[in-house]
N, C-alpha and C positions, 0 to 999 in steps of 0.2 A: 456463551456470549459474555463479553466483557461489558462493563458499564458504559452507557451512553452519557458521558459526563457533561455536566453543565460547566461551561467555560473551561474546556480541556487544556487550554494553554497555561493555566495557572498551576503553581506549585501545590502539591498535596502532601500532607504529613499526618501520620497517625498521632493522636493527641498525647499518647504516652512518650512519644519521641520529641515532644516540645517542652520547654520550660514554662510551667504554669505559674503565673504571678498572682493568682487569686481572682476575685471578682473583677470583671471589666468595668470600664468607665460607664458604658451604656447598658450592657446586657451580657450574660454569659461569662466565660472565663477569659482572661487576658493571657496571651502567649508570646513568648520570645522563641526565636530560632537562631542558633549560633550567636547568641548574645544580642540580637536585635529584635525589635518588634516584628512579629510575623505577619506577612501578607500572603494570602493564598487560602486554600481550603484546609480545614481541620477535619480529619476523618475520625468519627466517633465510634463507628461500629462496622463490622464486616459480616457478610453471610458466610456460612460454612464453605461455600464454593470459592471464596476469595473476593467476590464482588463487594463493592461498597454498599452498605445498607443506609448510612446516614452521614452527612457531612454539612459543614457550615463555613461560609466564607468569612475571612477576617481581613481587616485593613489596619496596618500599623498596630497589630496585636489585639484589636478590638473586633468583636462580632459585628459585621457590617456587610450586607449583600445577601446572597442566596443561601437559604437553608434548603437542603435537598434530601429527599428520601427516595430510595430505589427499590424496585422489586428484586427478588432473588435472581431473576434472569438478567438483571442489569438495566432494564428499561426504567425510565423515569416514572415515579409513582406520585410524588408531591413536590412542589417547589413553592417557596415563599420568599419574597424579597423583603429583607428586614432592614429597617432604619433604626439601629439600636434594638430596643425591645418591641418596636412597633412593626407589625406586618403591614406592608404597603399593599401588596397584591399576592394572591395565592392561586395555584392551579393544581388540580388533581387529574391524573390520567389513568386509563385502564391499562391492563397488561399488553393490550394490542396497540398502545400509544395514542388511543383516542382521548381527546380532551373531554373530561366528564364534568368538570366544574371549574369556574373561574370567578373570582370576586375581588373587588377593590375594598380595602378596609380603611385606608387612609387616603387623604386627597392625593390626586395624581402628581401634584407638584413634588411630593416627597420621593417619588420614583426618580425624578431628575436630581434631587439632592444626593441620593445614593449613587446615581450614575456618575456624578462629579467625583465622588470618593473612590469608586471601584473601577471606573473606566468603561462601564457598559454604555451602550448607546442610549442617549436620552430619548424621551418620547415627545410627540407634539401635544401641547396642552390645549 
């Protein structure tokens, strides 16, 4: 089974194939792709079977959006919506795709701030 990707429409690049500019403005590393600030998912690790293990969304080179961890079979394990270094909401899933845990860490208004930057649907407050 291949990964059940979060936001599959976005570009994905392995971190070693990107130009790392050092620490980002908010959190994590800042990346360029083909000479421009990178927008899409940065893949940090793969399982031996080729499925993605861990990836993080970037906007204009900066870590912003979803950080996602997958099980070896490709199903979603954990997701956290990041506003810079702040986790807004997180969810954990079982291998059978059952939602095990969900929690809001930051005020819900920050979800909509991230939505503006990443293009995800905002939520009703």
